[in-house]
N, C-alpha and C positions, 0 to 999 in steps of 0.2 A: 456317345452322341455324334460328336463330330466325323466320326469314322462312318456312321450310317448316313449321316447328310452327304459326304462327300461320294459314297457308293451310289447313293439315290440321283445325285446330279450326273455321275459318270453314266448310269445306264440311261438317262433323259438325255445325255448329249449324243450317245451312239444311236439312239433312236431318232434322236433330230437329224443327225448326218445320213443315216440310210435311208429315212424317208424324204430328206432333201434332194435325194439323189435320182428322182425319178427321170427316166430318159425319154426323149420325144421323137426318137427315131430307131430304127434298127441298129444293133452293135454287132451284128455279123452279116457278112456279105452272102450273096448265094453261094459262092465257091466254099467259103469258110463253114457254112452248112451243111454243105455235102460233106466235106471233110469230117465234122462232129459224126454225122451219120456212119460214116465208114468205120471211123475210130469205135463207135459204140457196137456196130454189128460186125467186127473184126473176129470177135471169137464165136459167131453163130452162122449157121449156113442160111443165108438170108438171099431169096430171089427178087424180091420186089417190096417196096417201101408205099403205104398209102396212107396219105393223111387225111383223115376222115372228118375232122370238124376244125377249122382255122379262124381264129378271129384275133383282132388287136386289143392287146388289154393293157391300157397305161395305168399303173399305180400311182395315184397322186395321194 
């Protein structure tokens, strides 16, 4: 019973920590975003990238 209770508390704690870490600003600079795109596309023959829909989603 104690083991189950501890497991439940652990899961609730992890969810609380992750849920409380919402960020209010960009986490990557424009240069870092460009680097991420280059890193993802390195194995492909890409001529252009078009972002069709962008929106700011804050998870709270």
